[in-house]
C-alpha positions as CSV (number, residue, x, y, z in Angstrom):
1,M,115.3,-146.5,9.4
2,Q,115.1,-143.9,7.5
3,S,114.5,-141.9,11.2
4,D,117.8,-143.2,12.4
5,D,119.9,-141.9,9.4
6,T,118.6,-138.8,10.4
7,T,119.2,-138.4,13.5
8,D,122.4,-139.7,12.6
9,F,123.0,-136.5,10.0
10,E,121.6,-134.1,13.0
11,S,124.0,-135.3,15.3
12,A,127.0,-134.9,12.8
13,Q,125.1,-131.1,12.3
14,G,125.5,-130.4,15.9
15,A,129.6,-131.4,16.3
16,E,130.3,-128.9,14.0
17,K,128.5,-125.7,15.1
18,P,129.5,-122.5,14.1
19,S,131.3,-120.0,15.3
20,G,133.1,-116.2,15.4
21,L,131.3,-114.0,13.2
22,R,129.7,-117.8,11.3
23,A,127.6,-117.5,14.5
24,I,126.5,-114.2,14.5
25,W,125.5,-114.3,11.1
26,A,124.1,-117.9,12.0
27,N,121.8,-115.9,13.9
28,T,121.1,-113.2,11.8
29,L,119.2,-112.0,8.8
30,E,121.5,-110.3,7.4
31,P,125.5,-110.8,7.6
32,V,126.8,-107.9,9.9
33,A,130.2,-107.0,9.0
34,P,133.7,-106.3,10.9
35,L,133.6,-103.3,13.7
36,P,136.2,-100.5,12.5
37,W,139.4,-100.0,13.3
38,Y,139.0,-97.0,15.9
39,R,135.9,-99.6,17.6
40,R,138.9,-102.3,17.6
41,V,141.2,-99.5,19.4
42,P,141.4,-99.2,23.1
43,R,140.1,-96.4,24.8
44,K,143.1,-95.5,26.8
45,A,145.6,-95.8,23.3
46,V,142.5,-93.6,21.6
47,I,143.4,-90.9,24.9
48,A,146.6,-91.0,24.5
49,G,147.4,-90.4,21.2
50,V,145.0,-87.1,21.1
51,V,146.8,-85.6,24.5
52,V,150.0,-86.4,22.6
53,V,149.0,-84.5,19.8
54,G,147.5,-82.2,21.4
55,L,150.8,-81.2,22.8
56,F,152.9,-81.6,20.2
57,T,150.9,-79.0,18.1
58,A,151.2,-76.1,21.7
59,L,154.6,-76.8,21.2
60,T,154.8,-76.1,17.4
61,V,152.8,-72.9,17.7
62,A,155.1,-72.0,20.6
63,A,158.2,-72.0,19.0
64,V,156.4,-70.4,15.5
65,T,154.8,-67.9,18.0
66,G,157.3,-66.9,20.7
67,A,154.4,-67.9,23.0
68,G,155.2,-68.0,26.6
69,A,158.6,-66.9,26.5
70,P,160.0,-64.2,28.7
71,T,159.7,-60.8,27.7
72,R,162.7,-59.4,26.0
73,H,164.6,-55.8,26.5
74,R,167.1,-54.0,25.0
75,I,169.0,-51.1,26.4
76,V,168.3,-47.7,25.5
77,L,170.0,-44.1,26.7
78,T,168.4,-41.7,27.2
79,D,169.6,-37.4,27.4
80,R,169.2,-37.5,30.6
81,I,169.2,-39.7,33.9
82,G,167.8,-37.3,36.6
83,D,170.1,-34.9,36.8
84,Q,173.3,-35.9,35.2
85,V,172.4,-34.9,31.1
86,R,174.0,-37.1,28.7
87,L,177.6,-35.5,27.2
88,P,179.9,-35.3,23.8
89,D,182.0,-37.8,23.8
90,E,185.1,-37.9,25.5
91,D,188.2,-39.6,24.6
92,S,187.7,-42.1,27.9
93,T,184.3,-42.7,26.2
94,L,184.9,-43.2,22.6
95,A,188.3,-46.0,24.1
96,L,186.2,-47.4,26.5
97,R,183.5,-47.9,23.3
98,A,185.5,-49.3,21.4
99,D,187.3,-51.9,23.7
100,Y,184.1,-53.5,24.1
101,E,183.2,-53.7,20.0
102,R,186.5,-55.3,19.7
103,R,185.0,-57.7,22.1
104,M,182.0,-58.2,20.3
105,T,183.3,-60.5,17.9
106,A,184.8,-62.7,19.9
107,L,182.3,-63.0,22.6
108,R,178.3,-63.9,20.4
109,P,176.1,-63.1,23.0
110,Y,176.7,-59.5,23.0
111,R,174.7,-58.5,20.1
112,E,174.3,-54.0,20.9
113,L,176.3,-52.0,23.0
114,T,176.0,-48.6,23.5
115,V,178.2,-46.6,25.7
116,A,177.6,-43.2,27.5
117,G,178.7,-40.3,30.2
118,Y,176.0,-38.0,32.2
119,G,177.9,-35.2,34.2
120,A,176.1,-31.7,35.5
121,A,174.9,-29.9,32.9
122,G,177.0,-27.0,31.9
123,S,180.1,-29.0,33.3
124,P,182.5,-31.3,30.4
125,R,183.2,-33.4,33.0
126,T,181.6,-37.4,33.3
127,T,181.1,-38.4,36.7
128,L,178.9,-41.4,35.5
129,T,179.3,-43.4,33.0
130,V,176.9,-46.2,31.0
131,I,177.2,-49.0,28.8
132,G,174.5,-50.6,28.2
133,L,175.0,-54.6,25.9
134,T,171.7,-56.7,24.8
135,G,171.5,-60.3,23.4
136,S,171.1,-63.8,24.7
137,Y,173.0,-63.9,28.8
138,P,171.4,-67.4,30.1
139,D,174.0,-67.1,32.9
140,V,173.0,-63.7,34.2
141,R,175.8,-64.9,37.5
142,R,178.3,-65.7,34.8
143,E,177.8,-62.3,33.0
144,L,178.7,-60.0,35.7
145,D,181.4,-62.5,36.6
146,K,182.6,-61.8,33.5
147,Y,182.5,-57.9,34.2
148,F,184.1,-58.2,37.7
149,G,187.2,-60.6,36.6
150,R,187.9,-58.4,34.1
151,L,188.8,-55.1,36.2
152,T,190.8,-57.4,38.2
153,M,193.1,-58.7,35.4
154,R,193.5,-54.6,34.0
155,D,195.1,-53.9,37.3
156,P,198.2,-55.9,37.9
157,S,198.7,-54.5,41.6
158,G,196.9,-56.3,42.5
159,D,192.3,-56.7,43.1
160,P,190.8,-53.9,42.7
161,V,187.7,-54.9,43.5
162,V,186.7,-54.5,47.3
163,D,183.6,-55.2,48.9
164,R,181.4,-56.4,46.5
165,Q,178.2,-57.4,47.0
166,D,174.9,-58.3,45.7
167,Y,171.6,-56.0,46.2
168,P,167.6,-56.0,45.1
169,T,166.5,-55.9,41.4
170,G,163.6,-54.6,41.5
171,P,160.2,-55.6,39.3
172,L,162.9,-56.7,36.2
173,G,164.6,-59.6,38.0
174,G,168.3,-60.9,36.7
175,A,170.9,-60.1,39.3
176,L,172.9,-56.8,40.3
177,D,176.1,-56.5,41.8
178,C,177.8,-53.6,43.4
179,A,181.4,-53.1,44.9
180,V,184.1,-50.8,45.4
181,L,187.0,-49.8,42.9
182,D,190.6,-49.5,44.9
183,Y,192.5,-48.6,41.4
184,P,196.2,-46.6,42.7
185,A,195.7,-43.5,41.1
186,A,192.0,-43.2,42.5
187,F,188.1,-44.8,43.9
188,Q,185.6,-45.6,41.9
189,T,182.1,-47.5,43.3
190,T,180.2,-49.9,40.0
191,C,177.0,-51.5,40.0
192,A,176.7,-53.7,37.7
193,W,172.8,-56.1,36.3
194,A,172.4,-58.7,34.0
195,D,169.3,-60.3,32.6
196,G,167.9,-62.3,30.0
197,T,168.7,-59.9,27.4
198,T,170.1,-57.6,29.0
199,V,173.9,-56.9,30.6
200,G,174.4,-52.6,32.4
201,I,176.9,-50.9,33.9
202,V,177.5,-48.4,36.2
203,V,180.1,-46.4,37.0
204,D,180.5,-43.6,39.5
205,E,183.1,-42.2,38.6
206,T,184.0,-39.2,41.5
207,G,183.6,-42.5,44.2
208,A,181.6,-40.8,45.9
209,S,178.7,-43.0,46.2
210,E,178.6,-45.7,48.2
211,P,178.0,-49.1,47.3
212,E,174.6,-49.4,48.6
213,E,173.7,-45.9,47.5
214,L,175.0,-46.5,43.5
215,A,172.4,-49.6,44.0
216,R,169.5,-47.5,44.3
217,R,170.4,-45.5,41.6
218,T,171.4,-48.0,39.0
219,L,168.0,-49.0,39.4
220,D,166.4,-45.7,39.0
221,I,169.1,-45.7,35.3
222,R,167.7,-48.8,34.5
223,A,164.7,-48.4,35.1
224,A,164.7,-46.0,32.7
225,V,167.4,-46.9,30.5
226,E,165.5,-51.0,30.3
227,V,162.7,-51.2,27.3
228,E,161.3,-53.7,26.3
229,A,162.4,-54.7,22.6
230,K,159.8,-54.8,19.9
231,D,161.7,-57.1,17.0
């Protein structure tokens, strides 16, 4: 009779077998602690988290240090450009500078302006006018359109801009356009370049240069006056 009771007790125990952590503990001498949280997180989720954190860190460093940003330039006019020397400001140069200065308060991209007239040494006549603007210009084509558009608006008798074409810009990039200016009183030739941080304008006051010739000359001028901004 005792044997039957023992059998029934063992059967009841078998029907209530431990599961989960109770089963693990039942087969070991010491209790086994639950796995830490980082062991329970899927490996793909961990890798994705590391990538996101690394990318955020890199973007933060770039924003603070400016790493990866394009090189900023500014225009500094020199005392001599080729065989031309910088002349004392004439009335026309002063008027041109004043005109641009008035518009700098409204045209927020422009931060710095320089204007100078050049001519043969010993001559008071300006044969070459150079204008340099420094700022921020995300749309370089728009800056050139604004320049040539102002020339058109300045002449009520018609559109003086003739044969406007784009030309190679050289290693400094951006855009370069040149045209003939057909005014009632005289011909002029002009070229203008724009990149992310500078706008430069060259005007041959004599009108003797063809656009292709002035484009080549403008590249030399640009290489001499567009310098890397240090600040």
